[in-house]
GUDREN-732538 format. One line per 8 residues: number of its first residue (from 1); their letters; for each residue z, y, x of N, C-alpha, C. Coordinates in pm, 1 decimal, always signed. Each point is the difference from the previous one (the first is absolute). Layout:
BEGIN
NUM = A = Z,Y,X,Z,Y,X,Z,Y,X ~ ...;
END
This chain:
BEGIN
1 = PVLADPRG = +16557.1,+19967.6,+19658.2,-65.8,-167.1,-9.7,+28.7,-3.1,-150.1 ~ -108.8,-110.9,-54.7,-3.9,-1.9,-87.6,+96.8,-80.5,-99.6 ~ +74.9,-88.7,+90.1,+102.5,-52.3,-53.7,+160.5,+83.0,-9.3 ~ -6.8,+130.5,+36.8,+103.5,+69.7,+7.1,-19.1,+84.3,-151.1 ~ -123.0,+12.6,-76.0,+8.8,+20.4,-140.9,+59.0,-120.2,-108.0 ~ +81.6,+23.7,-62.1,+10.4,-88.1,-88.1,-138.9,-57.5,-85.3 ~ -66.2,+76.9,-66.3,-91.4,-33.9,-17.5,-98.8,-68.8,+69.6 ~ +14.9,-15.9,+141.0,-101.5,-58.2,+95.7,-48.3,-142.3,-39.7;
9 = LPVIVAAM = +120.1,-64.0,+20.3,-0.2,-154.8,+5.3,-71.0,-64.7,-159.5 ~ +71.6,+49.2,-123.8,-74.5,-46.2,-108.9,-159.1,+79.0,-7.1 ~ -42.6,+58.3,+79.7,-136.0,+67.3,-4.1,-78.8,-104.4,+81.0 ~ +63.2,-47.3,+103.7,-73.2,-85.4,+91.5,-27.4,-152.3,-55.5 ~ +105.1,-40.4,-26.6,+43.9,-125.9,-117.7,-99.4,-9.3,-94.5 ~ -2.4,+99.7,-76.1,-107.9,-7.7,-103.8,-132.6,-23.0,+44.4 ~ -32.9,+118.8,+132.1,-166.9,-23.0,+14.7,-14.5,-99.1,+74.8 ~ +108.4,-70.7,+108.9,-31.9,-146.7,+42.6,-54.8,-72.3,-115.9;
17 = RGELAEAG = +73.9,-27.2,-93.6,+24.2,-72.7,-127.1,-174.1,+11.0,-60.9 ~ -17.4,+112.3,+4.3,-130.6,+70.9,-77.6,-158.6,-70.7,+94.1 ~ +48.5,+19.8,+134.2,-82.3,-13.2,+81.8,-44.0,-172.9,+29.8 ~ +113.1,-66.7,-23.7,-27.7,-143.5,+9.3,-59.7,-53.5,-120.2 ~ +43.3,+56.4,-121.0,-90.3,-45.2,-95.2,-124.5,+65.9,+11.3 ~ -22.9,+105.4,+22.4,-164.7,+21.4,+38.8,-54.0,-75.0,+127.7 ~ +51.5,-66.6,+36.7,-42.7,-85.8,+116.7,-17.8,-134.8,-67.4 ~ +35.7,-16.7,-137.6,+12.8,-124.4,-44.9,+113.8,-104.4,+12.3;
25 = VTEVDAVA = +94.9,+33.2,+74.8,+119.2,-58.6,+28.7,+123.2,+43.6,-158.4 ~ -17.4,-123.4,-76.2,+95.7,+21.1,-81.1,+105.2,-96.8,-58.9 ~ -12.1,-123.8,+76.0,+87.9,-118.1,-14.8,+66.8,+14.6,+189.3 ~ +135.4,+25.0,-23.8,+55.3,-9.2,+111.3,+142.9,-58.4,-4.6 ~ +60.3,-104.6,+91.1,+132.5,-50.6,-32.2,+84.8,+94.0,+46.2 ~ -48.1,+6.7,+114.8,+99.5,+70.7,+152.7,-60.1,+107.4,+72.4 ~ +74.6,+112.6,+27.2,-3.5,+104.5,+95.0,+88.5,-40.9,+106.6 ~ -106.2,+4.6,+129.5,+66.0,-16.1,+138.9,-38.8,+161.0,+88.7;
33 = GIEARGFV = +141.8,+4.3,+5.8,+9.9,+150.2,+92.5,+43.5,-25.3,+125.1 ~ -128.1,+91.5,+85.0,+45.8,-35.9,+167.5,+120.4,+86.0,+9.1 ~ +98.2,-27.6,+103.3,+87.7,+40.8,+59.3,-39.7,+163.3,+73.5 ~ +54.7,+108.1,-35.6,+85.3,+39.7,-112.7,-31.1,+93.3,-96.5 ~ -119.4,+82.7,+29.9,-32.1,+101.3,-126.0,-77.1,-96.0,-86.3 ~ -32.0,-109.4,+27.9,-66.0,-122.1,-79.9,+120.5,-3.3,-131.2 ~ +95.5,-22.7,+40.9,+135.3,-31.9,-59.7,-17.2,+140.5,-129.7 ~ -12.8,+95.7,+46.9,+36.5,+83.5,-99.5,-125.5,+49.0,-119.9;
41 = LGAPLAVD = -101.4,-12.1,+63.8,-114.7,-24.6,-91.0,+13.4,-132.2,-82.5 ~ +1.4,-114.5,+83.4,-38.7,-108.3,-100.8,+101.7,-27.8,-60.5 ~ +134.6,+17.7,-13.2,+121.1,-42.0,-68.1,-8.8,+54.9,-175.7 ~ -54.0,+119.7,+38.8,+0.0,+75.0,-170.6,-137.2,-48.2,-9.5 ~ -123.7,-3.2,+43.8,-122.8,-88.2,-31.0,+33.0,-118.4,-102.1 ~ +92.9,-84.5,+86.7,+27.7,-143.4,-40.4,+87.4,+5.7,-163.6 ~ +97.1,+95.4,-4.6,+59.7,+34.3,-110.2,-86.1,+32.4,-86.0 ~ -78.8,+122.5,+14.6,-95.5,+62.5,-90.2,-115.9,-124.3,-62.8;
49 = LGVAFVPV = -3.6,-89.4,+77.2,-123.1,-115.9,-42.6,+89.3,-144.4,-32.7 ~ +107.6,+10.2,-37.7,+85.0,-101.9,-2.7,+1.8,-126.6,+78.6 ~ -12.8,+28.6,+107.5,-10.9,-121.1,+69.1,+119.5,+0.1,+146.8 ~ +1.4,-98.6,+69.6,+61.5,-1.6,+76.7,-17.5,+57.2,+141.2 ~ +94.2,+38.7,+68.9,+2.3,+51.3,+114.3,+12.9,-90.3,+139.7 ~ -88.0,-14.6,+108.7,+6.4,-56.3,+86.1,+70.1,+93.4,+156.0 ~ +57.0,+52.5,+33.8,+25.8,+54.9,+139.1,-87.8,-59.1,+124.4 ~ -73.1,+61.2,+55.5,-87.6,-45.8,+127.2,+106.1,+48.6,+126.8;
57 = RKQGKLPG = +70.7,-31.4,+91.7,+60.7,+55.8,+81.7,-15.2,-38.8,+113.6 ~ +36.9,+83.7,+144.5,+3.7,-37.5,+131.5,+84.3,-128.8,+12.0 ~ -48.5,-48.7,+92.7,+78.8,-137.1,+10.4,+109.1,+14.7,+65.4 ~ +83.8,-119.8,-47.3,+184.2,-7.8,+43.5,+96.7,+101.6,-151.0 ~ -133.6,+35.1,-106.3,+107.0,+82.7,-78.5,+52.5,-81.1,-116.1 ~ -102.2,-93.1,-53.3,+43.5,-85.7,-102.4,+90.3,-127.0,+10.2 ~ +74.2,-17.6,-83.0,+70.0,-137.8,-11.8,-83.8,-110.9,-23.4 ~ +72.4,-101.0,+16.6,-70.5,-156.3,-29.4,-149.5,-43.6,+74.5;
65 = DVLAQTYD = -61.2,-69.2,-86.9,-134.6,-53.4,+90.5,-116.5,+101.4,-22.8 ~ -42.0,+22.1,+83.3,-109.0,+101.3,+2.7,-146.2,-38.5,+60.1 ~ -89.1,+52.4,-63.5,-141.0,+3.0,+42.1,-60.7,+113.1,+92.8 ~ -29.2,+11.4,+99.1,-32.7,+94.1,+92.2,-135.3,+17.7,+46.1 ~ -62.1,+134.0,+36.6,-124.5,+5.3,+64.4,+7.5,+80.5,+89.7 ~ -39.5,-23.9,+115.7,-52.2,+89.5,+120.6,-63.6,+66.7,+12.9 ~ -27.6,+131.7,+21.3,-146.0,+68.7,+42.6,-6.5,+98.5,+52.0 ~ -124.3,+47.5,+77.1,+7.2,+81.8,+107.1,-12.0,+158.7,-38.7;
73 = LEYGTATL = +65.6,+61.5,+84.5,-7.3,+175.2,-49.9,-35.7,+27.7,+164.6 ~ -68.2,+159.8,-32.4,-31.0,+27.5,+132.0,+71.2,-2.6,+116.3 ~ +129.0,+7.2,-85.8,+101.3,-10.7,+167.3,+55.0,-165.7,+34.0 ~ -9.0,-60.8,-82.2,+59.0,-139.3,+23.8,-22.7,-90.6,-111.0 ~ +103.4,-106.3,-71.3,-2.5,-25.7,-98.0,+107.4,+37.9,-98.2 ~ +12.5,-64.5,-117.6,+88.9,+19.7,-67.8,+8.0,-140.9,-112.3 ~ +104.8,-33.2,-93.8,-2.6,-123.0,-47.4,+95.9,+82.7,-150.1 ~ -66.6,-67.0,-121.0,+34.3,+55.5,-115.5,+26.9,-148.7,-40.1;
81 = EIQADAIA = +98.6,+37.3,-127.7,+63.3,-150.9,-41.6,+38.0,+15.2,-164.8 ~ -29.9,-132.4,-71.4,+68.9,+8.5,-118.6,+82.6,-110.0,-49.8 ~ +80.3,+10.5,-60.6,+67.9,-149.8,-38.4,-110.6,-97.5,-61.2 ~ +24.0,-97.7,+61.1,-62.6,-152.9,-20.4,-31.5,-0.8,-175.1 ~ +93.4,+18.9,-64.4,+11.6,-4.4,-112.4,-14.9,+82.2,-154.7 ~ -48.6,+139.8,+122.4,-38.2,+103.4,-105.5,-120.9,-8.0,-106.9 ~ -71.5,-34.5,+68.6,-162.7,-3.5,-104.8,-19.5,-129.6,-36.1 ~ -12.7,-40.3,-107.9,-66.8,-158.3,-44.0,-108.6,+17.8,+13.7;
89 = RDRRVVIV = -52.2,-140.9,+53.2,-131.2,-34.8,-10.7,-101.8,+58.1,-119.9 ~ -112.3,+30.1,+53.9,-78.8,+25.6,-161.1,-0.7,+141.9,-69.2 ~ +91.3,+85.8,+98.4,+19.8,+123.8,-64.8,-46.6,+130.0,+29.0 ~ -24.8,+78.2,-44.1,-111.2,+91.9,+24.0,+91.7,+139.1,+35.3 ~ -15.2,+38.1,+125.0,+75.2,+120.7,+52.2,-61.4,+141.5,+77.6 ~ +11.8,+85.2,-48.3,-1.1,+133.0,+53.6,+76.4,+33.6,+134.3 ~ -47.2,+20.7,+72.0,+69.5,+30.0,+149.0,+19.7,+179.6,-24.8 ~ +86.0,+49.8,+65.3,+7.8,+155.7,-22.3,+70.4,+36.1,+125.7;
97 = DDVLATGG = -58.6,+142.9,+43.9,+53.2,+85.9,+122.8,-24.9,+89.8,-29.4 ~ +34.3,+115.1,+129.2,-64.5,+122.8,-10.6,-92.4,+54.1,+23.8 ~ -44.8,-41.4,+138.2,-114.2,+56.9,+27.7,-81.1,-146.8,+59.3 ~ -126.2,+0.1,-35.7,-112.9,-82.7,+62.0,-45.9,+54.8,+109.3 ~ +23.0,-43.4,+124.4,-51.7,+66.7,+141.8,-96.5,-108.0,+70.4 ~ +43.5,-57.9,+87.4,-54.7,-138.4,+83.9,-42.5,-100.1,-86.1 ~ +118.6,-37.0,-87.8,-62.0,-100.1,-69.1,+148.5,-94.8,+51.5 ~ +29.9,+13.0,+102.4,+39.2,-115.3,+65.8,+134.5,-68.9,-89.1;
105 = TARATVDL = +87.6,+106.6,-50.4,+113.8,-44.3,-76.6,-34.6,-61.6,-125.5 ~ -100.9,+47.7,-59.2,-54.5,-55.4,-140.5,-52.3,-99.3,+6.7 ~ -123.4,-32.1,+129.0,-18.9,-163.7,+42.2,+67.3,-96.4,-20.5 ~ +146.5,+43.9,+92.2,+122.9,-93.9,+29.8,+37.2,-38.1,-135.2 ~ +30.9,+71.0,-66.5,+84.7,+28.8,-174.2,-90.0,-129.8,-49.2 ~ -147.2,+40.5,-15.5,-108.7,-77.5,-59.1,+12.0,-187.7,+5.5 ~ -10.5,+42.7,+148.7,+9.7,-151.8,+46.7,+133.2,-53.1,-24.7 ~ +114.8,+75.6,+9.1,+143.9,-48.5,-63.6,-11.9,-88.5,-129.4;
113 = VRSTGAEV = -39.3,+117.7,-85.8,-14.7,-65.9,-160.2,-24.7,-94.7,-19.3 ~ -120.9,-6.6,+87.0,-132.3,-115.2,-32.5,+64.6,-116.9,+41.6 ~ +73.9,+30.6,+107.3,+87.5,-141.7,+93.1,+85.9,-70.1,-138.4 ~ +21.5,+47.6,-122.1,+102.8,-59.7,-77.0,-99.3,-50.7,-121.0 ~ -104.7,+9.4,+29.5,-84.6,-68.4,-122.4,-48.8,+98.3,-160.4 ~ +70.4,+148.3,+88.6,-23.5,+86.0,-91.6,-161.7,+62.1,+41.8 ~ -40.9,+74.5,-113.0,-116.2,+104.0,-9.8,+36.6,+167.1,+15.8 ~ -69.1,+24.8,+114.0,+17.9,+142.4,-34.7,-104.4,+49.9,-78.1;
121 = AAVVCLLE = +43.7,+83.0,-129.1,-59.5,+63.6,-87.8,-94.8,+137.8,+56.8 ~ +106.2,+96.3,+89.1,-35.7,+68.4,+70.4,+113.9,+103.3,+75.9 ~ -49.2,+50.1,+102.5,+95.0,+100.7,+58.4,+14.9,+152.8,-18.2 ~ +83.7,+50.5,-38.4,-1.3,+143.7,-71.7,+70.2,+62.9,+147.0 ~ -73.4,+103.0,-8.7,+110.8,+131.2,+113.4,+3.5,+124.6,-60.5 ~ +68.1,+74.3,-4.1,+16.7,+146.7,-25.9,-133.4,+82.8,+110.3 ~ -1.9,-10.2,+79.2,-125.6,+74.0,+112.7,-66.2,-91.6,+93.5 ~ -136.8,+20.8,+2.7,-64.0,-53.6,+114.1,-57.4,+71.1,+78.2;
129 = LPALAGRD = -30.9,-51.7,+138.2,-38.1,+64.1,+131.3,-129.0,-44.3,+16.7 ~ -120.2,+27.4,-79.7,-131.4,-97.2,+39.6,-56.6,-4.9,+99.5 ~ +5.9,+100.0,+84.4,-40.9,+16.3,+129.0,+92.2,-133.2,+115.1 ~ +67.2,-43.2,-40.4,+80.2,-98.6,+33.7,-21.1,-157.9,-41.9 ~ -110.5,-17.2,-82.0,-38.0,-104.4,-50.7,+60.0,-132.8,-36.4 ~ +93.4,+69.5,-78.3,+91.1,-131.7,-14.1,-51.0,-84.9,-150.2 ~ -38.1,+82.4,-85.3,-78.0,-101.6,-68.4,-110.2,-131.7,+68.0 ~ -73.6,+22.8,+74.7,-33.9,-71.3,+114.5,+92.3,-155.2,+8.5;
137 = ALGDVAVV = +81.9,+50.0,+39.2,+111.6,-105.2,+60.8,+59.3,-91.7,-107.6 ~ -40.6,+27.6,-142.0,+56.5,-55.2,-115.9,-80.7,-87.1,-96.2 ~ -140.1,+30.2,+62.8,-116.2,-104.5,-30.2,-26.5,-16.4,-161.1 ~ +45.7,-80.8,-33.9,-62.6,-14.9,-138.5,+127.5,+43.0,-113.2 ~ +101.2,+44.8,+47.6,+132.3,+25.4,-63.7,-39.0,+166.4,-117.7 ~ +48.4,-18.5,-82.8,-34.0,+134.9,-65.5,+98.3,+98.4,+42.7 ~ -96.4,+138.3,+6.5,+92.6,+80.3,+38.5,+33.6,+132.3,-59.9 ~ +125.5,+41.7,-18.9,-3.8,+107.3,-120.4,+70.4,+106.1,+97.1;
145 = TLRSL = -73.4,+143.3,+22.8,+110.4,+91.1,+37.9,-29.7,+97.7,-89.7 ~ +146.0,+91.5,+3.0,-28.9,+139.8,-67.5,-71.1,+122.2,+27.7 ~ +39.1,-17.4,+149.2,-88.6,+140.2,+78.9,-53.7,-50.2,+131.1 ~ -109.4,+51.2,+49.1,-35.2,-20.0,+138.3,-10.0,+147.3,+66.9 ~ +49.1,-10.2,+139.1,+23.4,+95.4,+67.3,-78.0,+6.2,+100.2;
END
């Protein structure tokens, strides 16, 4: 695995930052990482960009008031949450996850971030499985991936 190599994470973060810049995403106020591998990739990206990190968690994991978004899976439903005050209105947010497959989790996160009044600048993932058409689920949202399989 790429994260087993101590040089892997810095290379990934630099590549994500470069690809975001290439896509025109240069002004960002926060990075939202989707549980759990989105935390591993998103937190260091937020540090690198000098912005806030916001965890997007499975239902029932966050303290305080939360905003929730339920979405369909191939085998049922799931719910994601963020703390209600985690993202200020009119902020630009990059959403990070490890894999873009069908796009359901990313779409739910886009809707959740937008429910705060923030703008989604882009969704960035390490890998994309294009055969599963995850980009289609994201509509007008900019999608940045480092590798397609």
